[in-house]
A tleap script that builds the chain and sets N, CA, C and O, in Angstrom:
source leaprc.protein.ff14SB
mol = sequence {
  NMET PRO GLY GLN PRO THR ALA SER PRO ALA
  PRO VAL HIE HIE LEU VAL ALA LEU LEU ARG
  HIE ASP ASP VAL ASP GLY ALA ILE GLU ALA
  GLY LEU MET ALA ALA TRP PRO ASP THR ALA
  LEU ALA ALA LEU ASP ASP GLU ALA ARG ARG
  LEU LEU LEU ASP THR ARG ALA ARG LEU GLN
  ILE ALA TRP ASP ALA ARG ALA ARG TYR ARG
  GLU ARG GLU ALA ARG ARG ALA ARG ARG ALA
  ALA ALA ARG GLU ALA ALA ARG ALA PRO ALA
  PRO VAL ALA THR PRO ALA THR GLU THR GLU
  ALA ALA PRO PRO ARG PRO ALA LEU PRO ALA
  SER ALA ALA ALA ILE LEU ALA ARG ALA LYS
  ALA ARG ALA GLY GLY SER CALA
}
set mol.1.N position { 170.295 124.297 -28.560 }
set mol.1.CA position { 170.139 124.997 -27.015 }
set mol.1.C position { 168.764 124.801 -27.067 }
set mol.1.O position { 168.136 125.420 -27.926 }
set mol.2.N position { 167.844 123.625 -25.868 }
set mol.2.CA position { 166.940 123.752 -25.368 }
set mol.2.C position { 166.235 125.382 -24.872 }
set mol.2.O position { 166.771 126.311 -24.269 }
set mol.3.N position { 165.217 125.273 -25.267 }
set mol.3.CA position { 164.733 126.604 -24.905 }
set mol.3.C position { 164.932 128.049 -25.846 }
set mol.3.O position { 164.703 129.206 -25.492 }
set mol.4.N position { 165.423 127.561 -27.127 }
set mol.4.CA position { 166.006 128.542 -28.056 }
set mol.4.C position { 164.784 128.736 -28.674 }
set mol.4.O position { 163.975 127.912 -28.247 }
set mol.5.N position { 164.391 129.355 -29.361 }
set mol.5.CA position { 163.708 129.601 -30.967 }
set mol.5.C position { 164.490 129.013 -31.980 }
set mol.5.O position { 165.702 129.229 -31.960 }
set mol.6.N position { 164.006 128.312 -32.856 }
set mol.6.CA position { 164.475 127.232 -33.969 }
set mol.6.C position { 163.869 128.258 -35.377 }
set mol.6.O position { 162.702 128.350 -35.757 }
set mol.7.N position { 165.272 129.048 -36.032 }
set mol.7.CA position { 164.618 129.568 -37.514 }
set mol.7.C position { 164.203 129.088 -38.203 }
set mol.7.O position { 163.765 129.887 -39.030 }
set mol.8.N position { 163.971 127.891 -38.519 }
set mol.8.CA position { 163.368 127.124 -39.349 }
set mol.8.C position { 161.572 127.424 -39.128 }
set mol.8.O position { 160.988 127.829 -38.123 }
set mol.9.N position { 161.040 127.062 -40.434 }
set mol.9.CA position { 159.106 127.644 -40.055 }
set mol.9.C position { 159.039 126.416 -40.010 }
set mol.9.O position { 158.438 126.295 -38.942 }
set mol.10.N position { 159.309 124.769 -40.593 }
set mol.10.CA position { 158.975 123.718 -40.229 }
set mol.10.C position { 158.394 123.689 -39.612 }
set mol.10.O position { 157.237 123.516 -39.996 }
set mol.11.N position { 158.734 123.885 -37.512 }
set mol.11.CA position { 158.444 122.939 -36.495 }
set mol.11.C position { 156.729 123.907 -36.440 }
set mol.11.O position { 155.859 123.151 -36.006 }
set mol.12.N position { 156.143 125.412 -36.805 }
set mol.12.CA position { 154.940 126.155 -36.840 }
set mol.12.C position { 154.369 125.347 -38.026 }
set mol.12.O position { 153.175 125.071 -37.912 }
set mol.13.N position { 154.904 124.976 -38.985 }
set mol.13.CA position { 154.114 124.133 -40.089 }
set mol.13.C position { 153.648 122.834 -39.128 }
set mol.13.O position { 152.576 122.842 -38.522 }
set mol.14.N position { 154.457 121.884 -39.080 }
set mol.14.CA position { 153.937 121.051 -38.103 }
set mol.14.C position { 152.691 121.431 -36.913 }
set mol.14.O position { 151.586 120.939 -37.145 }
set mol.15.N position { 152.776 121.920 -36.197 }
set mol.15.CA position { 151.766 122.610 -35.113 }
set mol.15.C position { 150.864 122.329 -35.674 }
set mol.15.O position { 150.079 121.410 -35.442 }
set mol.16.N position { 150.851 123.614 -37.055 }
set mol.16.CA position { 149.498 123.986 -37.627 }
set mol.16.C position { 148.869 122.594 -37.881 }
set mol.16.O position { 147.759 122.383 -37.393 }
set mol.17.N position { 149.450 121.676 -38.564 }
set mol.17.CA position { 148.887 120.397 -39.232 }
set mol.17.C position { 148.653 119.389 -38.265 }
set mol.17.O position { 148.047 118.358 -38.557 }
set mol.18.N position { 149.306 119.731 -36.591 }
set mol.18.CA position { 148.624 119.110 -35.482 }
set mol.18.C position { 147.244 119.963 -35.216 }
set mol.18.O position { 146.175 119.356 -35.135 }
set mol.19.N position { 147.276 120.723 -35.145 }
set mol.19.CA position { 146.183 122.280 -34.700 }
set mol.19.C position { 144.658 121.221 -35.504 }
set mol.19.O position { 143.649 120.649 -35.091 }
set mol.20.N position { 145.375 121.483 -36.887 }
set mol.20.CA position { 143.511 121.143 -37.753 }
set mol.20.C position { 143.530 119.870 -37.690 }
set mol.20.O position { 142.356 119.518 -37.808 }
set mol.21.N position { 144.338 118.769 -37.545 }
set mol.21.CA position { 143.739 117.502 -36.901 }
set mol.21.C position { 143.639 117.142 -36.000 }
set mol.21.O position { 144.070 116.014 -35.761 }
set mol.22.N position { 142.771 118.205 -34.621 }
set mol.22.CA position { 142.606 118.798 -33.502 }
set mol.22.C position { 143.098 117.838 -32.139 }
set mol.22.O position { 142.546 117.295 -31.181 }
set mol.23.N position { 144.446 117.984 -32.669 }
set mol.23.CA position { 145.491 117.113 -31.263 }
set mol.23.C position { 146.231 118.599 -30.676 }
set mol.23.O position { 147.366 119.040 -30.857 }
set mol.24.N position { 145.699 118.847 -30.325 }
set mol.24.CA position { 146.264 120.562 -29.523 }
set mol.24.C position { 146.974 119.330 -28.281 }
set mol.24.O position { 147.851 119.954 -27.684 }
set mol.25.N position { 146.903 117.977 -27.762 }
set mol.25.CA position { 147.747 117.538 -26.989 }
set mol.25.C position { 149.116 117.512 -27.451 }
set mol.25.O position { 150.059 118.035 -26.856 }
set mol.26.N position { 149.207 116.591 -29.037 }
set mol.26.CA position { 150.319 116.816 -29.472 }
set mol.26.C position { 151.017 117.636 -30.405 }
set mol.26.O position { 151.918 117.377 -31.202 }
set mol.27.N position { 150.215 119.005 -30.043 }
set mol.27.CA position { 150.761 120.452 -30.617 }
set mol.27.C position { 151.469 121.123 -28.922 }
set mol.27.O position { 152.466 121.845 -28.932 }
set mol.28.N position { 150.918 120.819 -27.891 }
set mol.28.CA position { 151.639 121.330 -26.773 }
set mol.28.C position { 152.946 120.756 -26.879 }
set mol.28.O position { 153.960 121.447 -26.985 }
set mol.29.N position { 152.941 119.410 -26.851 }
set mol.29.CA position { 154.518 118.358 -26.466 }
set mol.29.C position { 154.959 118.976 -27.661 }
set mol.29.O position { 156.049 119.465 -27.365 }
set mol.30.N position { 154.655 119.282 -29.124 }
set mol.30.CA position { 155.934 119.600 -29.903 }
set mol.30.C position { 156.220 121.279 -29.613 }
set mol.30.O position { 157.119 121.729 -30.322 }
set mol.31.N position { 155.584 122.258 -28.675 }
set mol.31.CA position { 156.193 122.678 -28.740 }
set mol.31.C position { 154.849 124.548 -28.553 }
set mol.31.O position { 155.208 125.620 -28.067 }
set mol.32.N position { 153.708 124.281 -29.027 }
set mol.32.CA position { 152.741 125.193 -29.399 }
set mol.32.C position { 152.558 126.290 -28.835 }
set mol.32.O position { 151.844 127.158 -29.336 }
set mol.33.N position { 153.658 126.543 -26.805 }
set mol.33.CA position { 153.446 127.533 -26.534 }
set mol.33.C position { 154.839 128.227 -26.170 }
set mol.33.O position { 155.006 129.174 -25.400 }
set mol.34.N position { 155.785 127.540 -26.897 }
set mol.34.CA position { 157.773 127.857 -27.284 }
set mol.34.C position { 157.775 129.061 -27.931 }
set mol.34.O position { 156.872 129.202 -28.754 }
set mol.35.N position { 158.826 130.307 -27.733 }
set mol.35.CA position { 159.034 131.113 -28.085 }
set mol.35.C position { 159.754 131.182 -29.912 }
set mol.35.O position { 160.890 131.026 -30.359 }
set mol.36.N position { 158.302 131.517 -30.597 }
set mol.36.CA position { 159.121 131.072 -32.026 }
set mol.36.C position { 159.738 133.159 -32.384 }
set mol.36.O position { 159.433 134.236 -31.872 }
set mol.37.N position { 160.877 132.629 -33.741 }
set mol.37.CA position { 160.991 133.978 -34.339 }
set mol.37.C position { 160.128 134.304 -35.161 }
set mol.37.O position { 159.434 133.490 -35.770 }
set mol.38.N position { 160.075 135.288 -35.257 }
set mol.38.CA position { 158.757 136.205 -35.400 }
set mol.38.C position { 158.659 135.397 -37.680 }
set mol.38.O position { 157.632 135.151 -38.313 }
set mol.39.N position { 160.354 135.239 -38.236 }
set mol.39.CA position { 160.008 134.795 -39.791 }
set mol.39.C position { 159.695 133.735 -39.856 }
set mol.39.O position { 159.535 133.324 -41.006 }
set mol.40.N position { 159.364 132.427 -38.349 }
set mol.40.CA position { 158.614 131.329 -38.453 }
set mol.40.C position { 156.910 131.714 -38.473 }
set mol.40.O position { 156.181 130.804 -38.868 }
set mol.41.N position { 156.228 133.057 -38.053 }
set mol.41.CA position { 155.124 133.123 -38.247 }
set mol.41.C position { 155.130 133.485 -39.720 }
set mol.41.O position { 154.321 132.907 -40.446 }
set mol.42.N position { 155.880 134.295 -40.187 }
set mol.42.CA position { 155.870 134.832 -41.236 }
set mol.42.C position { 155.691 134.121 -42.681 }
set mol.42.O position { 155.411 134.710 -43.725 }
set mol.43.N position { 155.849 133.128 -42.567 }
set mol.43.CA position { 156.020 132.251 -43.104 }
set mol.43.C position { 155.004 131.257 -44.048 }
set mol.43.O position { 154.947 130.710 -45.149 }
set mol.44.N position { 153.928 131.518 -42.243 }
set mol.44.CA position { 152.373 130.594 -42.334 }
set mol.44.C position { 151.839 131.799 -43.261 }
set mol.44.O position { 152.179 132.950 -43.536 }
set mol.45.N position { 150.806 130.885 -43.591 }
set mol.45.CA position { 149.315 131.954 -44.652 }
set mol.45.C position { 148.702 132.303 -43.246 }
set mol.45.O position { 148.891 131.785 -42.146 }
set mol.46.N position { 147.665 133.667 -43.758 }
set mol.46.CA position { 146.898 134.375 -42.712 }
set mol.46.C position { 145.971 133.241 -41.788 }
set mol.46.O position { 145.900 133.336 -40.562 }
set mol.47.N position { 145.420 132.383 -42.408 }
set mol.47.CA position { 144.379 131.716 -41.765 }
set mol.47.C position { 145.300 130.526 -40.646 }
set mol.47.O position { 144.920 130.233 -39.512 }
set mol.48.N position { 146.492 130.013 -41.288 }
set mol.48.CA position { 147.356 128.971 -40.414 }
set mol.48.C position { 147.450 129.804 -39.456 }
set mol.48.O position { 147.010 129.446 -38.364 }
set mol.49.N position { 148.127 131.320 -39.611 }
set mol.49.CA position { 148.897 131.702 -38.290 }
set mol.49.C position { 147.739 132.210 -37.203 }
set mol.49.O position { 147.917 132.027 -35.999 }
set mol.50.N position { 146.743 132.751 -37.629 }
set mol.50.CA position { 145.665 133.431 -36.515 }
set mol.50.C position { 144.860 132.005 -36.365 }
set mol.50.O position { 143.752 132.281 -35.905 }
set mol.51.N position { 144.999 130.388 -36.602 }
set mol.51.CA position { 144.772 129.326 -36.054 }
set mol.51.C position { 145.770 129.165 -34.969 }
set mol.51.O position { 145.353 129.221 -33.812 }
set mol.52.N position { 147.047 128.970 -35.190 }
set mol.52.CA position { 147.964 129.071 -34.371 }
set mol.52.C position { 147.783 129.792 -33.417 }
set mol.52.O position { 147.443 129.218 -32.382 }
set mol.53.N position { 147.944 131.391 -33.377 }
set mol.53.CA position { 147.966 132.363 -32.509 }
set mol.53.C position { 146.673 132.358 -31.524 }
set mol.53.O position { 146.710 132.710 -30.345 }
set mol.54.N position { 145.245 131.786 -32.384 }
set mol.54.CA position { 144.479 132.007 -31.266 }
set mol.54.C position { 144.614 130.597 -30.515 }
set mol.54.O position { 144.458 130.550 -29.295 }
set mol.55.N position { 144.983 129.147 -31.460 }
set mol.55.CA position { 144.800 128.397 -30.156 }
set mol.55.C position { 145.954 128.818 -28.784 }
set mol.55.O position { 145.494 128.772 -27.643 }
set mol.56.N position { 147.288 129.177 -28.970 }
set mol.56.CA position { 147.855 129.797 -28.287 }
set mol.56.C position { 147.340 130.974 -27.008 }
set mol.56.O position { 147.748 131.186 -25.866 }
set mol.57.N position { 146.519 131.427 -27.645 }
set mol.57.CA position { 146.381 132.367 -26.362 }
set mol.57.C position { 144.873 132.070 -25.991 }
set mol.57.O position { 144.322 133.023 -25.439 }
set mol.58.N position { 144.030 130.856 -26.193 }
set mol.58.CA position { 142.951 130.282 -25.432 }
set mol.58.C position { 143.662 129.195 -24.884 }
set mol.58.O position { 143.056 128.795 -23.889 }
set mol.59.N position { 144.490 128.670 -25.060 }
set mol.59.CA position { 145.174 127.756 -23.893 }
set mol.59.C position { 146.035 128.634 -22.580 }
set mol.59.O position { 146.071 128.433 -21.367 }
set mol.60.N position { 146.510 129.398 -23.224 }
set mol.60.CA position { 147.164 130.574 -22.134 }
set mol.60.C position { 146.284 130.987 -20.927 }
set mol.60.O position { 146.524 131.149 -19.730 }
set mol.61.N position { 144.755 131.135 -21.984 }
set mol.61.CA position { 144.046 132.037 -20.958 }
set mol.61.C position { 142.937 130.708 -20.033 }
set mol.61.O position { 142.436 130.994 -18.945 }
set mol.62.N position { 142.738 129.463 -20.628 }
set mol.62.CA position { 142.325 128.568 -19.627 }
set mol.62.C position { 143.715 128.315 -18.660 }
set mol.62.O position { 143.492 127.943 -17.508 }
set mol.63.N position { 144.880 128.466 -19.002 }
set mol.63.CA position { 145.878 128.024 -17.917 }
set mol.63.C position { 146.375 128.997 -16.966 }
set mol.63.O position { 147.065 128.824 -15.961 }
set mol.64.N position { 145.789 130.291 -17.587 }
set mol.64.CA position { 146.108 131.133 -16.458 }
set mol.64.C position { 144.354 131.005 -15.521 }
set mol.64.O position { 144.518 131.419 -14.374 }
set mol.65.N position { 143.196 130.656 -15.712 }
set mol.65.CA position { 142.412 130.089 -15.087 }
set mol.65.C position { 142.425 129.353 -14.402 }
set mol.65.O position { 142.109 129.578 -13.233 }
set mol.66.N position { 142.782 128.193 -14.817 }
set mol.66.CA position { 143.378 127.008 -14.013 }
set mol.66.C position { 144.195 127.669 -12.947 }
set mol.66.O position { 143.794 127.274 -11.852 }
set mol.67.N position { 145.124 128.468 -12.841 }
set mol.67.CA position { 146.381 128.566 -12.054 }
set mol.67.C position { 145.481 129.351 -11.086 }
set mol.67.O position { 145.703 129.210 -9.884 }
set mol.68.N position { 144.144 130.445 -11.623 }
set mol.68.CA position { 143.490 131.246 -10.098 }
set mol.68.C position { 142.410 130.337 -9.665 }
set mol.68.O position { 141.961 130.392 -8.520 }
set mol.69.N position { 142.129 129.793 -10.244 }
set mol.69.CA position { 141.477 128.359 -9.267 }
set mol.69.C position { 141.920 127.626 -8.067 }
set mol.69.O position { 141.451 127.355 -6.962 }
set mol.70.N position { 143.597 127.301 -9.073 }
set mol.70.CA position { 143.984 126.496 -7.719 }
set mol.70.C position { 144.182 127.455 -6.690 }
set mol.70.O position { 144.090 127.102 -5.514 }
set mol.71.N position { 144.537 129.041 -7.108 }
set mol.71.CA position { 145.516 129.419 -6.253 }
set mol.71.C position { 143.842 129.674 -4.991 }
set mol.71.O position { 144.096 129.664 -3.786 }
set mol.72.N position { 142.532 129.844 -5.368 }
set mol.72.CA position { 141.501 130.675 -5.080 }
set mol.72.C position { 141.389 129.177 -4.029 }
set mol.72.O position { 141.656 129.462 -2.862 }
set mol.73.N position { 141.100 127.900 -4.208 }
set mol.73.CA position { 141.000 126.504 -3.438 }
set mol.73.C position { 141.910 126.509 -2.485 }
set mol.73.O position { 141.439 126.296 -1.368 }
set mol.74.N position { 143.153 126.693 -2.539 }
set mol.74.CA position { 144.275 126.787 -1.637 }
set mol.74.C position { 143.685 127.729 -0.984 }
set mol.74.O position { 143.459 127.227 0.116 }
set mol.75.N position { 143.278 128.837 -0.985 }
set mol.75.CA position { 143.187 130.191 -0.202 }
set mol.75.C position { 142.125 129.721 0.972 }
set mol.75.O position { 142.305 129.701 2.189 }
set mol.76.N position { 140.661 129.254 0.016 }
set mol.76.CA position { 139.717 128.626 0.642 }
set mol.76.C position { 140.224 127.571 1.960 }
set mol.76.O position { 139.856 127.478 3.131 }
set mol.77.N position { 141.126 126.932 1.231 }
set mol.77.CA position { 141.309 125.949 2.305 }
set mol.77.C position { 142.036 126.190 3.575 }
set mol.77.O position { 141.785 125.578 4.613 }
set mol.78.N position { 143.239 127.400 3.414 }
set mol.78.CA position { 143.703 128.068 4.299 }
set mol.78.C position { 142.709 128.791 5.244 }
set mol.78.O position { 143.110 129.050 6.379 }
set mol.79.N position { 141.698 129.073 4.954 }
set mol.79.CA position { 140.478 129.991 6.220 }
set mol.79.C position { 139.875 129.051 6.262 }
set mol.79.O position { 139.845 128.915 7.485 }
set mol.80.N position { 139.004 127.742 5.650 }
set mol.80.CA position { 138.587 126.319 6.840 }
set mol.80.C position { 139.712 125.988 7.419 }
set mol.80.O position { 139.364 125.547 8.514 }
set mol.81.N position { 140.175 125.966 7.388 }
set mol.81.CA position { 141.487 124.899 8.485 }
set mol.81.C position { 141.252 126.091 10.245 }
set mol.81.O position { 140.997 125.816 11.417 }
set mol.82.N position { 141.656 128.037 9.105 }
set mol.82.CA position { 141.535 128.974 10.602 }
set mol.82.C position { 140.318 128.533 11.283 }
set mol.82.O position { 140.377 127.982 12.382 }
set mol.83.N position { 138.956 128.807 10.528 }
set mol.83.CA position { 137.860 128.542 10.641 }
set mol.83.C position { 138.013 127.573 12.238 }
set mol.83.O position { 137.903 127.925 13.412 }
set mol.84.N position { 138.355 126.047 11.496 }
set mol.84.CA position { 138.001 125.387 12.094 }
set mol.84.C position { 139.417 125.451 13.942 }
set mol.84.O position { 139.112 125.075 15.073 }
set mol.85.N position { 140.487 125.913 13.590 }
set mol.85.CA position { 140.993 125.684 14.195 }
set mol.85.C position { 140.629 126.734 15.254 }
set mol.85.O position { 141.001 126.593 16.418 }
set mol.86.N position { 139.998 127.646 14.904 }
set mol.86.CA position { 139.646 128.876 15.900 }
set mol.86.C position { 138.502 128.198 16.700 }
set mol.86.O position { 138.508 128.583 17.869 }
set mol.87.N position { 137.484 127.269 16.409 }
set mol.87.CA position { 136.170 127.132 16.877 }
set mol.87.C position { 136.639 125.489 17.897 }
set mol.87.O position { 135.738 125.058 18.617 }
set mol.88.N position { 137.810 124.810 17.887 }
set mol.88.CA position { 138.250 123.978 18.388 }
set mol.88.C position { 138.554 124.117 19.642 }
set mol.88.O position { 139.510 124.816 19.979 }
set mol.89.N position { 137.846 123.523 20.451 }
set mol.89.CA position { 138.159 124.444 21.880 }
set mol.89.C position { 139.782 124.011 22.590 }
set mol.89.O position { 140.459 123.096 22.121 }
set mol.90.N position { 140.184 124.786 23.684 }
set mol.90.CA position { 141.902 124.828 23.867 }
set mol.90.C position { 141.830 123.791 24.370 }
set mol.90.O position { 140.821 123.309 24.884 }
set mol.91.N position { 143.285 123.128 24.260 }
set mol.91.CA position { 143.331 121.777 25.539 }
set mol.91.C position { 143.397 122.155 26.785 }
set mol.91.O position { 143.841 123.185 27.292 }
set mol.92.N position { 142.851 121.104 27.288 }
set mol.92.CA position { 142.552 121.560 29.106 }
set mol.92.C position { 143.662 120.914 29.636 }
set mol.92.O position { 143.749 119.757 29.223 }
set mol.93.N position { 144.675 121.298 30.519 }
set mol.93.CA position { 145.982 120.960 31.320 }
set mol.93.C position { 145.304 120.747 32.410 }
set mol.93.O position { 144.419 121.372 32.994 }
set mol.94.N position { 146.160 119.230 32.695 }
set mol.94.CA position { 145.577 118.407 33.558 }
set mol.94.C position { 146.899 118.419 34.738 }
set mol.94.O position { 147.999 117.904 34.542 }
set mol.95.N position { 146.585 118.947 35.647 }
set mol.95.CA position { 147.816 119.158 36.440 }
set mol.95.C position { 148.321 117.485 37.424 }
set mol.95.O position { 147.529 116.818 38.090 }
set mol.96.N position { 149.615 117.215 37.249 }
set mol.96.CA position { 149.650 115.825 38.276 }
set mol.96.C position { 149.469 115.810 39.361 }
set mol.96.O position { 149.453 114.685 39.860 }
set mol.97.N position { 149.178 117.325 40.555 }
set mol.97.CA position { 148.866 117.485 41.789 }
set mol.97.C position { 148.665 118.433 41.991 }
set mol.97.O position { 148.982 119.208 41.088 }
set mol.98.N position { 148.206 118.881 42.894 }
set mol.98.CA position { 146.824 119.739 43.782 }
set mol.98.C position { 148.258 120.889 43.451 }
set mol.98.O position { 148.220 121.865 42.702 }
set mol.99.N position { 149.152 120.524 44.058 }
set mol.99.CA position { 150.023 122.137 44.155 }
set mol.99.C position { 150.591 122.804 42.709 }
set mol.99.O position { 151.176 123.856 42.451 }
set mol.100.N position { 150.224 121.907 42.069 }
set mol.100.CA position { 150.291 122.435 40.338 }
set mol.100.C position { 149.135 122.948 40.275 }
set mol.100.O position { 149.148 123.950 39.561 }
set mol.101.N position { 148.152 122.714 40.695 }
set mol.101.CA position { 147.111 123.197 39.821 }
set mol.101.C position { 146.432 124.662 40.400 }
set mol.101.O position { 145.494 125.224 39.833 }
set mol.102.N position { 147.213 125.253 41.862 }
set mol.102.CA position { 146.756 126.546 41.571 }
set mol.102.C position { 148.138 126.763 41.896 }
set mol.102.O position { 148.838 125.942 42.490 }
set mol.103.N position { 148.643 128.283 41.352 }
set mol.103.CA position { 149.902 128.914 41.172 }
set mol.103.C position { 150.318 129.179 42.493 }
set mol.103.O position { 149.250 129.388 43.069 }
set mol.104.N position { 151.269 129.304 43.365 }
set mol.104.CA position { 151.692 129.626 44.266 }
set mol.104.C position { 151.582 130.797 45.003 }
set mol.104.O position { 152.660 130.777 45.596 }
set mol.105.N position { 150.941 131.932 45.417 }
set mol.105.CA position { 150.812 132.710 46.140 }
set mol.105.C position { 152.013 133.508 46.248 }
set mol.105.O position { 153.118 132.976 46.356 }
set mol.106.N position { 151.871 134.587 46.227 }
set mol.106.CA position { 153.338 135.429 46.411 }
set mol.106.C position { 153.294 136.096 47.435 }
set mol.106.O position { 152.403 136.901 47.708 }
set mol.107.N position { 154.430 135.782 48.233 }
set mol.107.CA position { 154.672 136.337 49.566 }
set mol.107.C position { 154.904 137.642 49.328 }
set mol.107.O position { 155.458 138.271 48.426 }
set mol.108.N position { 153.916 138.125 51.149 }
set mol.108.CA position { 154.272 139.777 50.812 }
set mol.108.C position { 155.636 140.364 50.940 }
set mol.108.O position { 156.395 139.601 51.537 }
set mol.109.N position { 156.219 141.570 50.534 }
set mol.109.CA position { 156.970 142.105 51.187 }
set mol.109.C position { 157.240 142.072 52.597 }
set mol.109.O position { 156.557 141.343 53.317 }
set mol.110.N position { 158.128 142.755 53.054 }
set mol.110.CA position { 158.195 142.153 54.589 }
set mol.110.C position { 157.705 143.398 55.018 }
set mol.110.O position { 157.118 143.319 56.097 }
set mol.111.N position { 157.764 144.719 54.438 }
set mol.111.CA position { 156.889 146.050 54.686 }
set mol.111.C position { 155.437 145.845 55.043 }
set mol.111.O position { 154.716 146.102 56.008 }
set mol.112.N position { 155.315 145.296 53.901 }
set mol.112.CA position { 153.565 145.230 53.996 }
set mol.112.C position { 153.016 143.798 55.067 }
set mol.112.O position { 152.213 144.061 55.962 }
set mol.113.N position { 153.334 142.839 54.955 }
set mol.113.CA position { 153.848 142.085 56.594 }
set mol.113.C position { 153.323 142.729 57.513 }
set mol.113.O position { 152.207 142.703 58.031 }
set mol.114.N position { 154.583 143.539 57.734 }
set mol.114.CA position { 154.863 143.949 58.743 }
set mol.114.C position { 153.324 144.840 59.285 }
set mol.114.O position { 152.760 144.750 60.375 }
set mol.115.N position { 153.039 145.476 58.378 }
set mol.115.CA position { 151.741 146.708 58.256 }
set mol.115.C position { 149.940 145.532 58.446 }
set mol.115.O position { 148.840 145.638 58.989 }
set mol.116.N position { 150.292 145.071 58.051 }
set mol.116.CA position { 149.386 143.624 57.937 }
set mol.116.C position { 149.325 143.560 59.600 }
set mol.116.O position { 148.710 144.382 60.280 }
set mol.117.N position { 150.110 142.379 60.154 }
set mol.117.CA position { 150.580 142.436 61.904 }
set mol.117.C position { 150.338 143.020 62.793 }
set mol.117.O position { 150.007 142.620 63.909 }
set mol.118.N position { 150.572 144.792 62.136 }
set mol.118.CA position { 149.703 145.705 63.200 }
set mol.118.C position { 148.496 146.054 63.118 }
set mol.118.O position { 147.742 146.377 64.035 }
set mol.119.N position { 148.203 145.969 61.519 }
set mol.119.CA position { 146.586 146.444 61.663 }
set mol.119.C position { 145.523 145.234 62.563 }
set mol.119.O position { 144.519 145.469 63.236 }
set mol.120.N position { 146.323 143.651 62.206 }
set mol.120.CA position { 145.477 142.708 62.390 }
set mol.120.C position { 145.745 142.771 64.256 }
set mol.120.O position { 144.625 142.613 64.742 }
set mol.121.N position { 146.511 142.895 65.093 }
set mol.121.CA position { 146.859 143.331 66.048 }
set mol.121.C position { 145.710 144.534 66.648 }
set mol.121.O position { 144.891 144.300 67.537 }
set mol.122.N position { 145.875 145.887 65.915 }
set mol.122.CA position { 144.837 146.340 66.576 }
set mol.122.C position { 143.081 146.240 66.697 }
set mol.122.O position { 142.313 146.644 67.569 }
set mol.123.N position { 142.840 145.484 65.356 }
set mol.123.CA position { 141.775 144.570 65.174 }
set mol.123.C position { 141.532 144.111 65.917 }
set mol.123.O position { 140.330 143.908 66.092 }
set mol.124.N position { 142.559 143.593 66.935 }
set mol.124.CA position { 142.103 142.271 67.566 }
set mol.124.C position { 142.401 142.751 69.374 }
set mol.124.O position { 142.101 141.953 70.262 }
set mol.125.N position { 142.854 143.771 69.615 }
set mol.125.CA position { 142.820 144.447 70.598 }
set mol.125.C position { 141.945 145.684 70.921 }
set mol.125.O position { 142.135 146.290 71.976 }
set mol.126.N position { 140.983 146.078 70.037 }
set mol.126.CA position { 140.148 146.705 70.217 }
set mol.126.C position { 138.898 146.403 70.428 }
set mol.126.O position { 138.018 147.182 70.795 }
set mol.127.N position { 138.785 145.150 70.177 }
set mol.127.CA position { 137.085 144.814 70.037 }
set mol.127.C position { 136.912 144.442 71.480 }
set mol.127.O position { 135.806 144.104 71.902 }
savepdb mol mol.pdb
quit
């Protein structure tokens, strides 16, 4: 079944051989970062086990750093886009006709219109 570690130590010996030949890409393709049973590592001598585990650790650190870098760059791009959008002037709407340019004035309620008419009449009559 894919993803299941094998009980055979042969794959880890192959990985060690690839790493000793400085073929990290080949070791990655052969399953360097896959899970292995403890018996596979127990079959290796100390130097081979150290080489295998150190290489895995360095590779994981590098992959984690690459992921953090990509996340940081994505955040920086989003922030730059937000700053640019904030700097851009708002689009000015040009009305098709003059009546659309100014919103219509609201009509006065009937009681307010009557009060205004009386005030105008008094002002005109006493002058």
